[in-house]
C-alpha positions in Angstrom: 23.7 14.2 -3.2 20.7 16.6 -2.9 18.3 16.7 0.0 15.6 14.6 -1.6 18.1 11.8 -2.4 19.4 11.9 1.1 15.9 11.6 2.5 15.1 8.6 0.2 18.3 6.9 1.3 17.5 7.4 4.9 13.9 6.1 4.4 15.4 3.0 2.6 17.1 1.9 5.8 14.0 1.9 8.0 11.9 -1.2 8.9 8.5 -1.7 10.5 8.8 -2.0 14.2 6.6 -5.1 14.5 8.4 -8.4 14.2 6.6 -11.7 13.6 8.1 -15.2 13.9 9.5 -16.4 10.6 9.1 -13.2 8.7 12.8 -13.0 7.8 12.8 -16.4 6.2 9.6 -16.3 4.1 10.2 -17.6 0.6 10.6 -14.9 -2.1 10.5 -15.2 -5.9 12.8 -12.4 -7.0 13.5 -10.5 -10.2 10.4 -11.5 -12.1 10.2 -9.4 -15.3 6.6 -8.3 -15.6 6.8 -5.3 -18.0 9.9 -4.7 -20.1 12.8 -4.5 -17.6 10.7 -3.7 -14.6 11.1 -6.2 -11.8 8.8 -7.8 -9.3 9.3 -9.8 -6.1 6.6 -12.0 -4.5 6.8 -12.9 -0.8 5.0 -16.2 0.0 3.2 -17.4 3.1 3.1 -21.0 4.3 0.0 -22.6 2.8 -1.5 -26.1 2.9 -0.8 -28.5 0.0 -3.0 -27.7 -3.0 -3.9 -24.3 -1.7 -3.0 -20.9 -3.2 -2.2 -17.7 -1.3 -4.3 -14.6 -1.5 -2.5 -11.5 -2.8 -1.6 -8.1 -1.4 -0.4 -5.6 -4.0 1.9 -3.0 -2.4 1.1 0.0 -4.6 4.0 2.2 -5.6 3.0 5.7 -6.5 6.5 7.0 -7.3 8.4 6.4 -10.5 11.0 3.7 -9.9 12.4 2.4 -13.2 15.3 0.7 -11.5 12.9 -1.3 -9.3 14.9 -0.2 -6.3 11.8 -0.1 -4.1 12.2 -3.9 -3.6 15.2 -3.3 -1.4 13.7 -0.5 0.7 13.3 -1.4 4.4 9.7 -0.3 4.8 8.5 -2.2 1.7 10.5 -5.3 2.4 9.5 -5.5 6.1 5.8 -4.9 5.2 6.0 -7.6 2.6 7.6 -10.0 5.1 5.0 -9.2 7.7 2.2 -9.8 5.2 3.6 -13.1 4.1 4.2 -14.2 7.7 0.5 -13.4 8.2 -0.7 -15.8 5.6 -0.9 -13.7 2.4 1.4 -13.2 -0.6 2.9 -9.8 -0.9 3.9 -8.3 -4.3 6.5 -5.5 -4.5 7.5 -4.1 -7.9 9.2 -1.2 -9.6 7.5 1.3 -11.9 8.2 3.7 -14.7 4.8 5.3 -15.1 3.1 4.3 -11.8 -0.5 3.9 -12.9 0.4 2.0 -16.0 3.0 -0.1 -14.2 0.5 -1.0 -11.4 -2.1 -2.1 -14.0 0.6 -4.1 -15.9 1.6 -5.8 -12.6 -1.9 -6.8 -11.8 -2.4 -8.1 -15.4 0.8 -10.2 -15.0 -0.3 -11.7 -11.7 -3.7 -12.7 -13.3 -2.1 -14.1 -16.4 0.5 -16.2 -14.5 -1.6 -17.0 -11.4 -1.2 -20.8 -11.9 2.5 -20.7 -12.3 2.9 -18.3 -9.4 0.6 -20.3 -7.1 -1.6 -17.3 -6.3 -5.3 -16.9 -5.8 -5.8 -13.5 -7.6 -9.6 -13.8 -6.8 -8.6 -12.7 -3.3 -6.7 -9.5 -4.0 -6.1 -6.5 -1.7 -4.3 -3.2 -2.1 -1.9 -1.7 0.4 -0.3 1.7 0.1 1.6 4.2 2.2 2.0 8.0 2.1 2.3 9.3 -1.4 1.3 6.0 -2.9 -2.2 6.1 -1.5 -3.7 8.2 -4.4 -2.5 5.4 -6.8 -4.1 2.7 -4.7 -7.4 4.7 -4.5 -7.4 5.1 -8.3 -6.8 1.3 -8.7 -9.7 0.8 -6.3 -11.9 2.8 -8.6 -11.0 0.8 -11.7 -10.5 -2.7 -10.4 -13.6 -4.8 -10.0 -12.0 -7.7 -8.2 -10.3 -6.0 -5.2 -11.5 -7.4 -1.9 -10.2 -4.5 0.3 -7.6 -1.8 0.7 -5.4 -0.8 3.6 -4.1 2.8 3.4 -1.4 4.1 5.8 -0.9 7.8 6.5 -1.5 8.9 3.0 -2.5 11.7 0.8 -5.8 10.9 -0.9 -7.5 13.3 -3.4 -8.2 17.0 -3.7 -11.8 17.8 -2.8 -13.8 21.0 -2.4 -11.3 23.1 -4.3 -8.2 21.9 -2.4 -4.9 21.6 -4.2 -2.8 20.1 -1.4 -2.5 16.6 -3.0 -1.6 18.1 -6.4 0.9 20.5 -4.9 2.5 17.8 -2.8 2.7 15.4 -5.7 4.5 18.0 -7.7 6.9 18.6 -4.9 7.8 15.0 -4.0 7.2 13.3 -7.4 4.3 10.9 -6.7 1.5 10.4 -9.2 -1.7 12.4 -8.4 -3.7 9.5 -9.7 -7.0 10.7 -8.3 -6.9 14.1 -10.0 -10.5 15.0 -11.0 -12.0 12.2 -9.0 -14.3 12.4 -6.0 -15.5 10.1 -3.2 -18.4 9.3 -5.5 -15.9 7.4 -7.7 -15.1 4.9 -4.9 -16.8 1.5 -5.1 -19.6 0.9 -2.7 -18.8 -2.6 -1.4 -15.0 -2.6 -0.9 -13.8 -2.2 2.7 -11.1 0.4 3.3 -8.8 0.6 6.3 -7.3 4.1 6.9 -4.5 4.7 9.3 -4.1 8.3 10.4 -1.2 9.9 12.3 -2.6 12.6 14.5 0.7 14.5 14.6 1.6 13.9 10.9 4.3 16.4 10.0 3.5 16.6 6.3 1.2 19.6 5.6 -2.3 18.8 4.4 -2.0 15.0 4.5 -4.6 14.7 7.2 -6.9 17.3 5.6 -7.1 15.2 2.5 -7.5 12.0 4.4 -10.2 13.4 6.7 -12.2 14.7 3.7 -12.2 11.3 2.0 -13.2 9.5 5.2 -16.0 12.0 5.9 -17.2 11.7 2.3 -17.1 7.9 2.5 -19.1 7.9 5.7 -21.7 10.2 4.1 -22.1 7.5 1.4 -22.1 4.8 4.1 -19.1 3.0 2.6 -17.4 0.2 4.6 -14.6 2.3 6.2 -12.4 1.6 9.2 -10.3 4.5 10.6 -7.6 4.0 13.2 -6.2 7.3 14.5 -2.9 7.3 16.3 -3.4 10.6 18.0 0.2 11.0 19.1 1.8 9.4 16.0 3.9 11.1 13.3 4.2 10.2 9.7 6.0 6.9 9.3 5.3 5.9 12.9 5.1 2.2 11.9 8.9 2.4 11.3 10.0 5.3 13.5 8.1 4.7 16.7 9.2 1.8 19.0 6.0 1.5 21.0 3.2 -0.9 21.8 0.6 1.3 20.2 2.6 1.5 16.9 2.9 -2.3 16.8 -0.7 -2.8 17.7 -1.9 -0.6 14.8 0.2 -2.7 12.4 -1.4 -5.8 13.8 -4.8 -4.3 13.3 -4.0 -3.6 9.7 -2.7 -7.1 9.1 -5.8 -8.6 10.8 -8.0 -6.5 8.5 -6.3 -7.9 5.4 -6.5 -11.4 6.7 -10.2 -11.1 7.5 -11.2 -9.8 4.1 -8.9 -12.1 2.2 -10.0 -15.1 4.2 -6.4 -15.9 4.8 
């Protein structure tokens, strides 16, 4: 087992430190085939009779043709938290991440009635190396209500190559290559979480550049900076501030999805 595989296996065991009542018993529709043999799980909230749940798409920027991400602790615990907060959470595998994400969203729209989902209320959520994919989806999707982006690389601006270099090293898709802040939509709220002591080189440089550019365009941006936090603090840091930031992110999603 190489170092990268060992790291992936260790990450797979982690869970978000916030615990909400009932999150471990939310209903889940598992193993939905949405594109070829790629699989999708949907975590459901409790909703009133005749109502449909808004949807949070957990964007996956790494190739995952075996759809193993659905059993990863960070993704499953975030999906449970989202469902326990009144929204459906969608987790799926991918072969080509950008194409798979688009296919997953098409599947949700085409089967919204059968899946009891309100796809008119759709949000994007992404972490770390999956954030560039979520940002690219934000640029192309006209019906996204908001996006919550946690400790992630964003896009290369002003001659930087840090996102491209890191994508090549770790294997996530650099979906915003050639894009700029001007490609972001004007009316879609974005919630950025920043770890002030992030140990991954360049991640905060790329995040900061996008936030500054978004503010220059007067885009609806919220930034939460955990000054003492490290990358993955939502899972690694057992503290009140870590849990409070997770609550803030969930509240942002609930507010903009009217959940």
